[in-house]
MILUM-387401 format. One record per residue (C-alpha): residue in one letter; x, y, z. Coordinates in nm, 4 decimals, padded with zeros to 6 digits. Example, Ala and Ser with C-alpha at 12.3 -4.5 7.8 and 13.67 -1.06 7.14 Angstrom:
+------+----------+----------+----------+
: rest :       px :       py :       pz :
+------+----------+----------+----------+
:    a :  01.2300 : -00.4500 :  00.7800 :
:    s :  01.3670 : -00.1060 :  00.7140 :
+------+----------+----------+----------+
//
This chain:
+------+----------+----------+----------+
: rest :       px :       py :       pz :
+------+----------+----------+----------+
:    m :  00.2103 :  06.7144 :  03.8464 :
:    n :  00.2107 :  06.3360 :  03.8665 :
:    p :  00.3218 :  06.2164 :  03.5188 :
:    a :  00.2197 :  05.8546 :  03.5751 :
:    p : -00.1405 :  05.8795 :  03.4429 :
:    a : -00.0332 :  06.0739 :  03.1351 :
:    l :  00.2521 :  05.8325 :  03.0689 :
:    a :  00.0156 :  05.5354 :  03.1019 :
:    c : -00.2257 :  05.6927 :  02.8547 :
:    g :  00.0592 :  05.7534 :  02.6133 :
:    v :  00.1764 :  05.3927 :  02.6348 :
:    l : -00.1782 :  05.2633 :  02.5783 :
:    a : -00.2222 :  05.4904 :  02.2765 :
:    l :  00.1063 :  05.3690 :  02.1285 :
:    a :  00.0003 :  05.0093 :  02.1840 :
:    v : -00.3165 :  05.0747 :  01.9845 :
:    l : -00.1144 :  05.2327 :  01.7029 :
:    v :  00.1200 :  04.9364 :  01.6621 :
:    l : -00.1334 :  04.6619 :  01.7386 :
:    p : -00.1558 :  04.4209 :  01.4418 :
:    g : -00.4880 :  04.3895 :  01.2655 :
:    p : -00.7104 :  04.0791 :  01.2582 :
:    a : -00.5366 :  03.7538 :  01.1792 :
:    a : -00.7204 :  03.6740 :  00.8554 :
:    p : -00.6365 :  04.0001 :  00.6710 :
:    l : -00.2769 :  03.9683 :  00.7846 :
:    r : -00.2535 :  03.6143 :  00.6459 :
:    l : -00.4118 :  03.7234 :  00.3183 :
:    a : -00.1729 :  04.0176 :  00.2838 :
:    t :  00.1214 :  03.7874 :  00.3555 :
:    l :  00.0160 :  03.5450 :  00.0838 :
:    q : -00.0265 :  03.8255 : -00.1680 :
:    r :  00.3109 :  03.9875 : -00.1051 :
:    s :  00.5713 :  03.8708 : -00.3535 :
:    s :  00.8497 :  03.9474 : -00.1069 :
:    g :  00.7366 :  03.6647 :  00.1171 :
:    r :  00.8230 :  03.8431 :  00.4411 :
:    s :  00.6478 :  03.7178 :  00.7504 :
:    t :  00.4089 :  03.9271 :  00.9564 :
:    a :  00.6544 :  03.9360 :  01.2453 :
:    a :  00.9265 :  04.0712 :  01.0188 :
:    r :  00.6998 :  04.3667 :  00.9359 :
:    v :  00.5605 :  04.4286 :  01.2836 :
:    l :  00.8915 :  04.4274 :  01.4683 :
:    p :  01.0523 :  04.7150 :  01.2696 :
:    a :  00.7317 :  04.9167 :  01.3093 :
:    t :  00.7385 :  04.8571 :  01.6853 :
:    a :  01.1055 :  04.9551 :  01.7049 :
:    v :  01.0485 :  05.2779 :  01.5113 :
:    t :  00.7465 :  05.3655 :  01.7265 :
:    a :  00.9318 :  05.2908 :  02.0499 :
:    s :  01.2277 :  05.5027 :  01.9389 :
:    g :  01.0001 :  05.7973 :  01.8585 :
:    a :  00.8183 :  05.7603 :  02.1890 :
:    l :  01.1443 :  05.7466 :  02.3846 :
:    a :  01.2822 :  06.0537 :  02.2096 :
:    g :  00.9578 :  06.2400 :  02.2724 :
:    l :  00.9568 :  06.1368 :  02.6382 :
:    l :  01.3101 :  06.2632 :  02.6927 :
:    a :  01.2452 :  06.5909 :  02.5128 :
:    l :  00.8879 :  06.6824 :  02.6059 :
:    g :  00.7698 :  06.4510 :  02.8821 :
:    p :  00.4691 :  06.2151 :  02.8784 :
:    a :  00.2848 :  06.4086 :  02.6091 :
:    g :  00.6031 :  06.4027 :  02.4039 :
:    a :  00.6066 :  06.0226 :  02.4273 :
:    l :  00.2578 :  06.0107 :  02.2817 :
:    v :  00.3202 :  06.2526 :  01.9957 :
:    g :  00.6675 :  06.1117 :  01.9308 :
:    g :  00.5327 :  05.7612 :  01.8851 :
:    a :  00.2496 :  05.8851 :  01.6650 :
:    a :  00.4931 :  06.0905 :  01.4557 :
:    a :  00.7158 :  05.7840 :  01.4130 :
:    v :  00.4194 :  05.5780 :  01.2902 :
:    l :  00.3184 :  05.8489 :  01.0429 :
:    w :  00.6774 :  05.8843 :  00.9199 :
:    r :  00.7041 :  05.5096 :  00.8617 :
:    r :  00.3766 :  05.5032 :  00.6701 :
:    r :  00.4960 :  05.7918 :  00.4578 :
:    q :  00.8167 :  05.6031 :  00.3776 :
:    e :  00.6169 :  05.2942 :  00.2848 :
:    r :  00.3945 :  05.5030 :  00.0563 :
:    a :  00.7016 :  05.6481 : -00.1137 :
:    r :  00.8476 :  05.2987 : -00.1669 :
:    h :  00.5109 :  05.1829 : -00.3002 :
:    d :  00.5012 :  05.4708 : -00.5511 :
:    r :  00.8574 :  05.4025 : -00.6680 :
:    a :  00.7832 :  05.0323 : -00.7094 :
:    a :  00.4655 :  05.1120 : -00.9061 :
:    a :  00.6559 :  05.3452 : -01.1380 :
:    a :  00.9306 :  05.0879 : -01.1927 :
:    t :  00.6782 :  04.8129 : -01.2643 :
:    t :  00.4872 :  05.0337 : -01.5080 :
:    a :  00.8092 :  05.1227 : -01.6922 :
:    a :  00.9087 :  04.7554 : -01.7156 :
:    l :  00.5599 :  04.6664 : -01.8379 :
:    a :  00.5836 :  04.9352 : -02.1082 :
:    d :  00.9170 :  04.7907 : -02.2239 :
:    a :  00.7656 :  04.4414 : -02.2369 :
:    l :  00.4662 :  04.5674 : -02.4358 :
:    d :  00.7009 :  04.7357 : -02.6827 :
:    r :  00.8858 :  04.4078 : -02.7353 :
:    i :  00.5631 :  04.2062 : -02.7668 :
:    t :  00.4223 :  04.4550 : -03.0175 :
:    e :  00.7331 :  04.4375 : -03.2326 :
:    e :  00.7278 :  04.0561 : -03.2309 :
:    l :  00.3574 :  04.0488 : -03.3223 :
:    r :  00.4175 :  04.2843 : -03.6145 :
:    a :  00.7017 :  04.0606 : -03.7248 :
:    g :  00.4543 :  03.7727 : -03.7491 :
:    a :  00.5025 :  03.5952 : -03.4155 :
:    h :  00.2113 :  03.4174 : -03.2492 :
:    p :  00.0794 :  03.5940 : -02.9340 :
:    a :  00.1670 :  03.2935 : -02.7193 :
:    t :  00.5210 :  03.2940 : -02.8569 :
:    a :  00.5560 :  03.6681 : -02.7935 :
:    l :  00.4334 :  03.6241 : -02.4373 :
:    r :  00.6854 :  03.3480 : -02.3689 :
:    g :  00.9540 :  03.6103 : -02.4210 :
:    v :  00.8665 :  03.7663 : -02.0841 :
:    a :  01.1163 :  03.5235 : -01.9321 :
:    a :  01.3894 :  03.7528 : -02.0675 :
:    d :  01.2224 :  04.0787 : -01.9571 :
:    a :  01.2943 :  04.2743 : -01.6411 :
:    e :  01.1754 :  04.1203 : -01.3150 :
:    p :  00.8671 :  04.3416 : -01.2595 :
:    a :  00.7338 :  04.2671 : -01.6088 :
:    r :  00.8223 :  03.8999 : -01.5765 :
:    a :  00.6273 :  03.8800 : -01.2512 :
:    v :  00.3126 :  04.0539 : -01.3753 :
:    l :  00.2995 :  03.8904 : -01.7190 :
:    g :  00.4184 :  03.5445 : -01.6128 :
:    p :  00.0645 :  03.4167 : -01.5397 :
:    a : -00.0496 :  03.5460 : -01.8799 :
:    a :  00.2325 :  03.3536 : -02.0516 :
:    t :  00.1318 :  03.0399 : -01.8634 :
:    a : -00.2321 :  03.0880 : -01.9654 :
:    a : -00.1299 :  03.1347 : -02.3301 :
:    s :  00.0781 :  02.8166 : -02.3285 :
:    l : -00.2209 :  02.6240 : -02.1866 :
:    g : -00.4644 :  02.7712 : -02.4382 :
:    e : -00.6613 :  02.9658 : -02.1781 :
:    g : -00.7825 :  03.3253 : -02.1893 :
:    v : -00.4869 :  03.5635 : -02.1652 :
:    g : -00.7054 :  03.8670 : -02.0994 :
:    a : -00.8702 :  03.6977 : -01.8021 :
:    a : -00.5309 :  03.5965 : -01.6621 :
:    i : -00.3999 :  03.9526 : -01.6858 :
:    a : -00.7207 :  04.0878 : -01.5266 :
:    a : -00.6795 :  03.8432 : -01.2376 :
:    e : -00.3199 :  03.9572 : -01.1939 :
:    a : -00.4393 :  04.3213 : -01.1910 :
:    a : -00.6720 :  04.2398 : -00.9017 :
:    r : -00.3736 :  04.1039 : -00.7076 :
:    r : -00.1527 :  04.4056 : -00.7811 :
:    p : -00.3331 :  04.7301 : -00.6924 :
:    e : -00.0170 :  04.9349 : -00.7525 :
:    v : -00.0354 :  04.8584 : -01.1280 :
:    d : -00.4068 :  04.7872 : -01.1507 :
:    r : -00.4781 :  05.0500 : -01.4184 :
:    p : -00.2089 :  04.9565 : -01.6750 :
:    l : -00.2723 :  04.5847 : -01.6331 :
:    r : -00.6444 :  04.6330 : -01.6889 :
:    q : -00.5645 :  04.8282 : -02.0038 :
:    v : -00.3550 :  04.5371 : -02.1303 :
:    a : -00.6239 :  04.2875 : -02.0276 :
:    g : -00.8913 :  04.4862 : -02.2086 :
:    a : -00.6825 :  04.5093 : -02.5249 :
:    w : -00.6053 :  04.1372 : -02.5221 :
:    s : -00.9679 :  04.0402 : -02.4545 :
:    l : -01.0856 :  04.2674 : -02.7351 :
:    a : -00.8425 :  04.1026 : -02.9759 :
:    e : -00.9419 :  03.7531 : -02.8620 :
:    q : -01.3167 :  03.8123 : -02.8867 :
:    h : -01.3488 :  04.0384 : -03.1906 :
:    g : -01.0345 :  03.9797 : -03.3940 :
:    v : -00.9011 :  04.3349 : -03.3646 :
:    p : -00.5262 :  04.3453 : -03.4470 :
:    l : -00.3552 :  04.2869 : -03.1139 :
:    a : -00.0359 :  04.4686 : -03.2144 :
:    d : -00.2258 :  04.7935 : -03.2764 :
:    l : -00.4111 :  04.7689 : -02.9444 :
:    l : -00.0961 :  04.6980 : -02.7455 :
:    a :  00.0839 :  04.9801 : -02.9259 :
:    g : -00.1872 :  05.2181 : -02.8072 :
:    v : -00.1560 :  05.0920 : -02.4486 :
:    h :  00.2235 :  05.1246 : -02.4692 :
:    a :  00.1985 :  05.4841 : -02.5926 :
:    d : -00.0422 :  05.5700 : -02.3105 :
:    l :  00.1863 :  05.4194 : -02.0469 :
:    r :  00.4889 :  05.6036 : -02.1840 :
:    w :  00.2974 :  05.9309 : -02.1845 :
:    r :  00.1840 :  05.8802 : -01.8251 :
:    l :  00.5373 :  05.8008 : -01.7076 :
:    a :  00.6812 :  06.1048 : -01.8852 :
:    y :  00.4070 :  06.3324 : -01.7580 :
:    a :  00.4454 :  06.2040 : -01.4015 :
:    g :  00.8201 :  06.2687 : -01.4238 :
:    r :  00.7670 :  06.6266 : -01.5430 :
:    v :  00.5092 :  06.6952 : -01.2735 :
:    g :  00.7337 :  06.5431 : -01.0066 :
:    a :  01.0223 :  06.7663 : -01.1136 :
:    a :  00.7971 :  07.0724 : -01.1131 :
:    l :  00.6797 :  06.9892 : -00.7597 :
:    a :  01.0337 :  06.9724 : -00.6173 :
:    g :  01.0107 :  07.3374 : -00.5093 :
:    p :  00.6694 :  07.3073 : -00.3374 :
:    r :  00.7836 :  06.9885 : -00.1625 :
:    a :  01.0913 :  07.1680 : -00.0273 :
:    t :  00.8751 :  07.4594 :  00.0873 :
:    a :  00.6351 :  07.2232 :  00.2668 :
:    a :  00.9285 :  07.0507 :  00.4396 :
:    v :  01.0724 :  07.3835 :  00.5553 :
:    l :  00.7354 :  07.5013 :  00.6872 :
:    s :  00.6870 :  07.1728 :  00.8727 :
:    g :  01.0232 :  07.2185 :  01.0446 :
:    l :  00.9697 :  07.5818 :  01.1475 :
:    p :  00.8071 :  07.4984 :  01.4858 :
:    v :  01.1102 :  07.2910 :  01.5833 :
:    l :  01.3390 :  07.5706 :  01.4709 :
:    g :  01.1381 :  07.8175 :  01.6785 :
:    i :  01.1809 :  07.6053 :  01.9909 :
:    l :  01.5561 :  07.5775 :  01.9310 :
:    l :  01.5868 :  07.9513 :  01.8821 :
:    g :  01.3894 :  08.0054 :  02.2010 :
:    e :  01.6334 :  07.7865 :  02.3902 :
:    l :  01.9276 :  07.9780 :  02.2434 :
:    v :  01.7930 :  08.3168 :  02.3541 :
:    g :  01.7116 :  08.1873 :  02.7036 :
:    a :  01.3301 :  08.1785 :  02.6797 :
:    a :  01.3313 :  07.8122 :  02.7900 :
:    p :  01.0330 :  07.6906 :  02.5843 :
:    l :  01.1148 :  07.3272 :  02.6600 :
:    q :  01.0807 :  07.3970 :  03.0323 :
:    v :  00.7408 :  07.5540 :  02.9716 :
:    l :  00.6244 :  07.2606 :  02.7603 :
:    r :  00.7480 :  07.0031 :  03.0123 :
:    g :  00.6520 :  07.1892 :  03.3271 :
:    g :  00.2758 :  07.1522 :  03.3633 :
:    v : -00.0590 :  07.0445 :  03.2286 :
:    l : -00.0866 :  07.3489 :  03.0019 :
:    g :  00.2532 :  07.2791 :  02.8496 :
:    q :  00.1633 :  06.9162 :  02.7826 :
:    v : -00.1637 :  07.0235 :  02.6190 :
:    l :  00.0304 :  07.2682 :  02.4020 :
:    v :  00.2654 :  06.9884 :  02.2950 :
:    v : -00.0228 :  06.7688 :  02.1802 :
:    c : -00.2077 :  07.0543 :  02.0076 :
:    g :  00.1046 :  07.1958 :  01.8424 :
:    v :  00.2311 :  06.8645 :  01.7088 :
:    g : -00.1191 :  06.7680 :  01.5991 :
:    l : -00.1617 :  07.0892 :  01.4006 :
:    a :  00.1840 :  07.0534 :  01.2455 :
:    a :  00.1092 :  06.6928 :  01.1461 :
:    a : -00.2266 :  06.7946 :  00.9993 :
:    g : -00.0584 :  07.0682 :  00.7954 :
:    a :  00.2078 :  06.8309 :  00.6668 :
:    a : -00.0547 :  06.5697 :  00.5761 :
:    w : -00.2647 :  06.8302 :  00.3953 :
:    a :  00.0335 :  06.9567 :  00.1976 :
:    g :  00.1314 :  06.5992 :  00.1108 :
:    a : -00.2211 :  06.5206 : -00.0095 :
:    i : -00.2240 :  06.8289 : -00.2317 :
:    l :  00.1123 :  06.7387 : -00.3840 :
:    r :  00.0163 :  06.3743 : -00.4390 :
:    s : -00.3092 :  06.4726 : -00.6085 :
:    a : -00.1126 :  06.6614 : -00.8751 :
:    v :  00.0733 :  06.3485 : -00.9890 :
:    p : -00.1261 :  06.1258 : -01.2294 :
:    r : -00.1896 :  05.7675 : -01.1192 :
+------+----------+----------+----------+
//
């Protein structure tokens, strides 16, 4: 079998996977990221990870292995980014809850809302970043609720808690409801969500381990086949049927892992 056409198709597919999106969305995403990393700094690691997966797949399983290896590397990187996103969201929510607790205590002690908001300069970095625009708006005499709502639109990872804070502040500004009581309710809700998410995450440790073991069983089966002399790698590399089996097998394994991950993620409150 001439592997050149299959290898060319694999390379083209990998190029589509790592191709950057349109320029305008990329520029907008770069402006919105607080880390300030450039687009090239994000694309290059993704390309390196994809190329490494494709090379490993090519050496192990031939042209079809290059295709599925690159695709698996892309999916793995996206999964890692999702995990980092979830951890950052949890950390920001916890810092926001701490800041709300402090603001509530200062309001009950008789401090002005603008004065309580200026204290975010001493809070943890996530809270300082998300509540900084609100403190600026308060010092200028502008609507704090609107400023927090605008910040929520820029931070989808903490959109829900910020909108709760914005709603409470707007309600206090427009109708004179005691702000300390409203923020105390938001703080209690955030604390409950964080505690509940932690309990659910701990309870899902076993199912996550089971899903990881099941995802790795096909690889273990191939290794055992090599040990007993069945030569499954030779079969998978040796013809069109073997290459088709590689694509179908890896595709089904990836679909199963994605399904299990979706089920586990749906159990954790957002």
